[in-house]
C-alpha positions, 0 to 999 in steps of 0.5 A: 500500500502507498504511504498516502493510504497508510498514514493519516494526518493526526488531530491537533489539541492545544495545551491552552485549551484546558477543557479539551486537554482535560478530556484528552488525559482522562485515563492517561497511561504511558504508551507501550512503546515508551516502556522498556523492551523487557516489560514489553515482552512480558506483556506481549498481548498489549503491545502487538499492533496486529495478529500477523503470523508472518512477523516475529513476536518481538520485531514490532515492539523492538522497532517501536521502542527504538523509534520512541527513544530517539524521538523528541516527544513522549507518547501516551494513551487514554481511556478512549484508545487514542494515542497522543504526543507531547514534547519532552522539553515540556515534561522534564529537563534533559538532565532528569531521567524519568523511569520507563519501567513499570507503569510510568507514573512519573510521566503521567504525573508530569502531564497532570501538572500542565493543568495547574493554574499559571503553569502555562506561563512560558518564556521563549528566547532565540539568538542567532546571527545578530538577531534576538527575539524573545517573548513571555506568554501567559497561556496563548497571550504574549505578555512581553516581547522584544526583538533586536538586530545588529550587524555582527556577521560579514558575508563570506567570512565563515569561521575566519572572523571568529578565529581572528576575534578569539586570537586577539588579532587587529581588525583588517578593515573598517567593516571588521572593526565596525562588526566587532563594535556592533557585536559588543553592543549587541551582547550588552543590549540583549543582556540588558533586555534579559535583566529587565525581564528578571521578575517576569522570568522568575514567574515563568514555569519554563524558559525555552531557548535556541542559541547555537554557539558560545557567542549566542549563549553568552548573550543569554547566560552572561554576567548579571543574567537572571538565567542559569544553565543548571536551572531545571526550568531552562530547556533547549528547543528540540527542533531547528528554527528560522531567523529569530523574529517575533513571528518565529517566536510565536510559531515556536510557542504554538508548535511546542504547545501542540499535541498530536492525537491519533485515533488508534494504536495502529495509525500511531505505529505506522506514523512513528515507524515511517517518521523514523525510517531513513529516505531511500537512496538510489543504488549503483545499478539505478544510476548506471541504468540512468546513465545508459539511458542518457547515452542512448538518447544521444547516439553518435559516432564513436570517438577515438581519443587516442587520435589527434583531432583534425584542424579544419581550415578557416577562411579569412574574414571577408570584410576587413577594416583597413588600418587607414580608417582606425589606425594600425592594428597590432597583434603583438610586438613583432607583427608589422603595422600593415600586415592585415591590410596586405593580407586583405588585398591578397585575399581580394585577388584570390591568392594569398602569396605572403604569410605572416613570417614573410612579412616579418622578414621583409619588414625587419629592416624598416622595423627600427624606424617605425618603432622610433616614430611610434616612440616619438608619438607616445612622448608627444602625447604624454607631454601634452597630458602633463601640460594639461594637468599642471594648471598655471596660477592666476597671478604667476611670478618668476621670483617672489620679492623679499618684502612679500615673504616677510609679510607671509612670515608675519601673518603665519607667526604669532608675534604680530596681530596687525599688519598696519605698520607693514602696510604703511611702510610698503614700497611698491604696488601693495595690491599685487603683493597681497594677491601674489600666490605661494608657488607651493600651495597657491595661497595668497596673503588673504588665504594665510591670514584666514587659515591663521584665524586672524580676523584683524589682518583679514580686514586690513588685507581686504582694505589694501586690495586682497581679492577674496575670489582667488583660489589656491591649489585646492580650489578654495577661496580665502573664506572657504579655507578657514573653519574659524567662526570669527574669521568668517564673520569678519569676511561677512562684515566687510562685505556689508561695509563695502558691498561693491568693492569685489565680486562676492558671488565668486568668493563663496561668502554667504552674505553680508552681516551687520552688527545688529544682525549679529546680535540678533543671531546671538540672542536667537541662539541663547533663547533656543538654548534656554528653551531646550533646558526648560523642556528638559526640566519639564520632561524630568519633572513629568518623569518623576511624577509618573514614577511616583504614581506607578509606585503607589498601590492600586487603592491610592491610584484610584484616589489620585488627583490627576487620573493616569494609566495604571500600567504606564502612568500617562494621562488618560484620554476622555474615555479611558479603557477600564475594568473593575476599578482600574483605568488605562490609556489603551487596550494594550495596557489593559491586556498587559495589566490583566495578564501580569496580575496573576504573576505571583500566583504562577507555578514555578519549577518547585513542582519538579522538586 
C-alpha cells in the first residue's frame, strides 16, 4: 500500500485549551512503546499492533521502542484508545531521567501538572546571527516581547572572523572593526533586555531557548543574567528554527504547545515507524541504468581519443577594416603595422602569396624606424597630458620679492596681530603683493591670514586690495579655507561695509552681516538654548511624577488627583479603557495589566522538586 493510504494526518489539541486537554488525559497511561523492551515482552498481548503470523513476536515492539527513544516527544494513551504526543522539553529537563519501567507514573504525573493554574506561563528566547527575539506568554497571550538586530556577521567570512576575534588579532578593515563594535553592543543590549525581564522570568514555569554557539549563549547566560544553565526550568528547543523574529517566536510557542492525537494504536505505529525510517537512496545499478539511458538518447559516432583531432581550415574574414580608417592594428610586438591590410588585398585577388613570417622578414629592416616614430608619438602625447594637468596660477611670478615673504612670515607667526605698520611702510604696488600666490600651495596673503584665524589682518588685507575670489591649489577661496567662526564673520562684515568693492558671488561668502544682525543671531541662539533646558526640566519633572504614581498601590491610584494609566502612568484620554476599578490609556495596557496580575500566583519549577 502507498504511504498516502497508510498514514493519516493526526488531530491537533492545544495545551491552552484546558477543557479539551482535560478530556484528552482522562485515563492517561504511558504508551507501550515508551516502556522498556523487557516489560514489553512480558506483556506481549498489549503491545502487538496486529495478529500477523508472518512477523516475529518481538520485531514490532523492538522497532517501536527504538523509534520512541530517539524521538523528541513522549507518547501516551487514554481511556478512549487514542494515542497522543507531547514534547519532552515540556515534561522534564534533559538532565532528569524519568523511569520507563513499570507503569510510568512519573510521566503521567508530569502531564497532570500542565493543568495547574499559571503553569502555562512560558518564556521563549532565540539568538542567532545578530538577531534576538524573545517573548513571555501567559497561556496563548504574549505578555512581553522584544526583538533586536545588529550587524555582527560579514558575508563570506565563515569561521575566519571568529578565529581572528578569539586570537586577539587587529581588525583588517573598517567593516571588521565596525562588526566587532556592533557585536559588543549587541551582547550588552540583549543582556540588558534579559535583566529587565528578571521578575517576569522568575514567574515563568519554563524558559525555552535556541542559541547555537558560545557567542549566542553568552548573550543569554552572561554576567548579571537572571538565567542559569543548571536551572531545571531552562530547556533547549528540540527542533531547528528560522531567523529569530517575533513571528518565529510565536510559531515556536504554538508548535511546542501542540499535541498530536491519533485515533488508534495502529495509525500511531505506522506514523512513528515511517517518521523514523531513513529516505531511500538510489543504488549503483539505478544510476548506471540512468546513465545508459542518457547515452542512448544521444547516439553518435564513436570517438577515438587516442587520435589527434583534425584542424579544419578557416577562411579569412571577408570584410576587413583597413588600418587607414582606425589606425594600425597590432597583434603583438613583432607583427608589422600593415600586415592585415596586405593580407586583405591578397585575399581580394584570390591568392594569398605572403604569410605572416614573410612579412616579418621583409619588414625587419624598416622595423627600427617605425618603432622610433611610434616612440616619438607616445612622448608627444604624454607631454601634452602633463601640460594639461599642471594648471598655471592666476597671478604667476618668476621670483617672489623679499618684502612679500616677510609679510607671509608675519601673518603665519604669532608675534604680530596687525599688519598696519607693514602696510604703511610698503614700497611698491601693495595690491599685487597681497594677491601674489605661494608657488607651493597657491595661497595668497588673504588665504594665510584666514587659515591663521586672524580676523584683524583679514580686514586690513581686504582694505589694501586682497581679492577674496582667488583660489589656491585646492580650489578654495580665502573664506572657504578657514573653519574659524570669527574669521568668517569678519569676511561677512566687510562685505556689508563695502558691498561693491569685489565680486562676492565668486568668493563663496554667504552674505553680508551687520552688527545688529549679529546680535540678533546671538540672542536667537541663547533663547533656543534656554528653551531646550526648560523642556528638559519639564520632561524630568513629568518623569518623576509618573514614577511616583506607578509606585503607589492600586487603592491610592484610584484616589489620585490627576487620573493616569495604571500600567504606564500617562494621562488618560476622555474615555479611558477600564475594568473593575482600574483605568488605562489603551487596550494594550489593559491586556498587559490583566495578564501580569496573576504573576505571583504562577507555578514555578518547585513542582519538579
